[in-house]
N, C-alpha and C positions, 0 to 999 in steps of 0.2 A: 218336100218337107218344107219348113218356117227353123231360120235360126233363131233360136233365145238363145235369154240369161237368168242365169239360174236366180231363183229365192230370193239367196241378198249377200251380203257382200261377204264371209265369208266361202264360199262358189263361185270361184273366177271364171269357171272352166263352161265353156260354148256347148249347148247341147242342139243334137236335130228332134226338133219337137217326132215323136214318133206317133204314124200317121191309125197306128193299135195302139191305143193309150192303153196302161194298166188300169184305171178306172173301168177298164168294159171288161176285165178279165172276173169271169162265176167264180166259184168255188166256197168249199161251203166251212161247215163250222167242226170239231168235232164231236158236238152235239150235236151235226148234220142240217142248220140253220146258214140259212146260204148266209154267206160275211160277204158286203157292198165294196169297192175301193172306196167309193166314193166318198163313204160316208168321211173318209179317212185327207182328206182333203186338207189344206194347209198344214201338215204336219210330217214328218218325215219318216215314212217306213225300214226299220229293218228286219228282212228275210232271214228263215234259217230255219236248213234242212236239221231236223236234230231226230234221235234215236236217244236212246232210254240203258241203254248198255256197250254204249260208247266210248272209247278211252273221253272223247273230251265231253261226255255230261256232264260233267260237275260244271261245265257253265251255265248250264241253266239258272243257277245262282247267282253268279256275275251278269246274268239279262234279265233273272230280274231286278236284280238294282240297274243296270243301267233304265230299263225302263221307271221303276221308282220316280231316281234323279230327275230325269228326262220328259216325264210323263206329261207335262202339254204344250213338248215340240217333239215328240219320238213315243210312235209306236214299235212294239216288238211284237212282233207274229213268228211265233213258233210254226215248221210246215216236216207233222211228220215223214217218214222218209224207211222203206227197208232195204234199200238198194244196193248197200256197200255193211257187206258185212253181214248178214240179215243181222243188222242192232238194230229195227224198232220192231220185232215181229208181234208184240202186242195187239188189241180190241180198242176200238175208239177212248172204254169206260176202264182196262188199262191203265190207256198212257196217262192218262186222269190225273185218276189215282195217284201214279207214279210219280206226275209232274207236282201234284198240292203238299202232296205225301214229303218226301224227300227234298224235295224245294223252295216248297209254299209259292208257285206258279201259279200266277193269276194273269198272264197278260193271255192273247190272245193263243190259240192253237185254232190249227187246219186241218179236214182232213188227211187222211195218211197218204196221200200223191207218191207218183215217180216224180223225180230229178234231170231225167234222161234217160234216154233209149226211142223206143218208136212207143209208144206210153206216158213216154213227156206231158205234165199238165197245162194246160196255158202260159197258167205266168210261170214256168219255167221256164218254158219256150220264148218268152216277153224278157227276161232276165239275162238272157245267155244269147239271145241274137240281135248283134247288133243291127241287122234289120228291123229288127219287131221295137226297140227302144231305141234306137239310134243314139247308143251312146260305146255301146259296145259288147263282142264278142269274149263269152267266157264256156267252160264246161265246168259243172260236178267235182268236182274231185274227192270228201268227203264228206260226212256227218258233219255237220256243225258251222259247211260255210256261207256269209256272211251276205245280204245282196241291201246296199239302202238304196233308197230314192227319195227325193225332196221332198216340197210342201206343194212342188208343182207339178208331181207326177216325172220328173226327168230320175234317170237310175243315173247314181252319182258315181260308188263303186262296186268291186267287190272285194272282200276280205277271205281269202284263207279260212278255215281249221282251226287255226294255231293262233289265228290275232285274236288275242280276248275281247271280250264283250265294251269291258272300260276304256282298253288302249286310245291312245288320244289317233292313232288313224280314225278312229270311227269317231271319239269325241270332238273331236274339231269342226265338225262343223256343225253341233250340237250348240 
């Protein structure tokens, strides 16, 4: 693996260039259409495992505001998951309707996946495993944990559920 400097001066850390880039991972949208992360090269991507019946669910509003405020630099991607307290039991239609009606969400939401365990989706394997992302290992603790990937496809950092979407911890990169 080769060492790369991060995309802009705001990211002063050095990263390992993963041999398995995030742009190779396959996932579908909530509507079942393929999502190609390579379409988002040049933008930050904030991945958030979301749930409709969680104490952190009101973060949808701030996630939408973050998405709207930084739309030229950032893409927010909601990733529904039902592994924490069964707080995302709905169908794809129910999830989409809930997000649109209650929070005006129009950012990309993927199919419902597992973010941990034996059926962990490749996206979250990459986000949580240093040997794949080249930066840091982690585990998903609860709904609304956030992972920020820079415009070059490198993991920048992750943020627990208690970190609000508009927190300086996140926006300092944008």
